[in-house]
C-alpha positions, -999 to +999 in steps of 0.1 A: +000+000+000+014+033-010+019+059+017+027+096+014+045+108+045+057+143+053+081+144+082+088+175+102+120+175+122+119+208+140+150+219+158+176+246+157+187+253+122+213+272+102+246+286+115+247+323+106+275+348+105+263+379+121+274+413+109+272+446+128+242+468+119+240+505+121+215+504+150+183+484+154+184+447+148+216+430+139+220+421+102+231+387+090+238+371+057+241+333+050+247+315+018+231+280+016+234+254-011+203+232-018+187+209-043+162+228-064+132+208-052+120+208-025+149+221-005+154+254-023+116+259-022+115+254+015+144+278+020+125+304-001+097+303+025+123+308+053+140+336+033+109+358+034+104+353+071+141+359+079+141+391+059+117+406+084+145+401+111+171+417+089+186+384+079+196+379+042+194+343+030+212+336-003+201+303-019+224+285-044+209+255-063+229+224-071+220+194-093+246+171-078+253+156-044+290+164-041+297+201-047+272+213-019+294+195+006+328+204-007+317+240-010+307+241+027+340+224+036+360+250+017+339+280+029+322+289-003+289+281+015+278+287+051+255+257+050+237+232+027+203+215+027+200+186+003+211+154+019+200+129+046+220+122+077+232+088+065+246+103+033+263+131+053+280+106+076+292+085+047+305+116+028+325+127+059+341+092+062+350+089+026+362+125+019+377+136+052+353+165+055+341+180+088+304+186+082+278+183+110+240+184+110+225+213+128+189+204+120+168+174+110+142+190+087+121+166+067+119+131+053+114+123+016+104+087+009+121+068-020+097+056-047+097+030-075+084+046-107+072+030-139+093+032-170+085+007-198+067-016-173+035-003-157+035-024-125+059-045-103+038-076-109+043-072-147+081-070-145+095-096-170+125-118-163+157-098-170+139-064-165+162-034-161+158-016-127+177+017-123+190+028-089+212+057-077+250+049-080+261+065-047+266+040-018+239+054+006+211+060-019+220+029-039+218+009-008+186+025+002+171+016-032+182-021-028+165-022+006+133-009-010+135-035-038+139-062-011+109-047+008+088-052-023+100-089-026+119-083-058+153-093-045+167-108-013+198-093+003+224-110+025+219-109+062+235-081+081+242-057+052+231-027+072+220+005+055+244+005+026+242-029+007+256-031-028+246-052-058+272-077-047+251-082-015+221-095-035+216-131-023+187-140-044+174-125-077+149-150-090+139-130-121+175-121-130+168-084-129+195-061-143+203-035-116+215-005-135+234+021-114+231+057-126+239+092-112+208+102-092+200+132-113+198+109-144+171+086-131+142+107-142+156+116-176+163+079-185+131+065-170+117+057-205+147+035-212+143+012-182+115-009-169+114+008-135+136+032-115+140+038-078+142+076-075+152+100-048+122+121-036+137+155-045+145+144-081+110+128-084+093+161-073+115+181-097+105+159-126+068+162-118+065+127-105+039+123-077+044+099-049+007+089-053+017+076-088+046+055-076+045+017-079+058+015-044+069+039-017+095+034+011+079+028+044+084+056+069+079+032+098+109+024+119+144+032+108+137+049+074+122+080+090+154+087+110+181+071+089+171+092+059+159+124+075+171+154+054+194+177+073+209+211+072+247+209+075+274+233+084+312+229+089+321+218+124+325+247+147+297+268+132+268+250+150+258+278+173+245+312+164+225+341+179+201+341+149+188+305+155+158+318+175+147+337+144+147+304+125+128+286+152+102+314+151+100+310+113+093+273+117+063+282+139+048+305+113+017+303+092+039+303+062+052+269+072+017+255+074+008+269+040+039+253+025+030+219+040-004+222+023+013+230-010+038+201-006+009+177+002-008+187-030+024+181-050+026+146-034-010+139-044-022+138-007-006+129+026-013+098+046+008+108+076+027+137+092+058+128+113+073+152+139+108+142+148+141+155+163+147+183+187+117+206+189+096+183+168+097+155+193+098+176+224+075+206+218+038+197+221+029+234+217+048+237+184+032+205+170-003+218+179+004+252+164+016+237+131-014+214+128-039+241+138-059+251+107-050+220+087-084+203+092-092+209+056-064+183+048-080+158+072-055+166+099-069+165+134-047+163+165-057+147+199-047+174+224-044+149+253-023+124+233-001+153+221+009+162+256+041+140+253+078+146+249+105+123+235+083+093+231+071+075+200+033+080+198+004+084+175-011+118+184-038+119+158-075+122+167-097+091+161-114+107+132-083+122+117-079+111+080-042+118+083-021+101+109+001+123+131+032+106+146+059+117+170+090+097+164+122+104+184+154+107+164+183+084+174+212+100+156+237+081+179+223+048+165+226+060+130+263+070+135+270+037+152+254+017+124+274+037+098+306+032+117+300-006+120+293-008+082+325+011+074+346-012+097+335-044+079 
């Protein structure tokens, strides 16, 4: 069953370099690299809110997954917003970079999309299945294929299995590894493709039209939460409170509604990390006024901090979950995988 999930990980975000102002509020400028969709779009919402506090947000769009990190490491960018925490940890380990997450922001489920074949049941023997070629997203794609019963992976492969870890491939599918940004442009040349959420959205593909969607239950919602990253040492800043206030704004709720429309509807909203899992007031404020989407929160259930719980009302059409983030577990799992 296909599920559309929008995850909100609300916590302190962005490390800003403050500049002296000529009286009144301090001014600040930050340069942030992001994928065009939805990350740059989310930053555009924050940009307008921050401008009211005399903070200038410059957004630089990237179509690849390498330059945004190297540009933060070498100081060309103050921060980036495009990757999930598992990719960030892997990138640091393989490139000797010193990037850290300052915010868990949202979760984008992976999807399997139709190319030449219209359904998973119709996949012929020897069908070509395209997946991302980087270790973390490629492994994530293989895990989704296993979740759908198309392949079986070896035991104990962790979060980053490779094609060599396929233990059983009964229909002899050809797993074609491509750069993530090519998966949508070559979709017509393969039977199906496992595509990153941001590239799917950018290509106009809706999660509601996917043949299968990654389950947000359990580890996926935390292992693949999209983060805002800065270079180590720039985690703290006086302007963070301005960002937190922006996350509480009506503009955020409006964007969630627009994002839900782009995904063809939402089955669940997940609050996670920092403020998301610990601030019942913030969760209530964000969900307030979203009844038109079928979102109804149970006030009593929502009076919880740091626990995994369903806080949706019995008649809510959209499930609302609070799921604590366990970043220490993610780091430990990645370290164990690298030590094999």
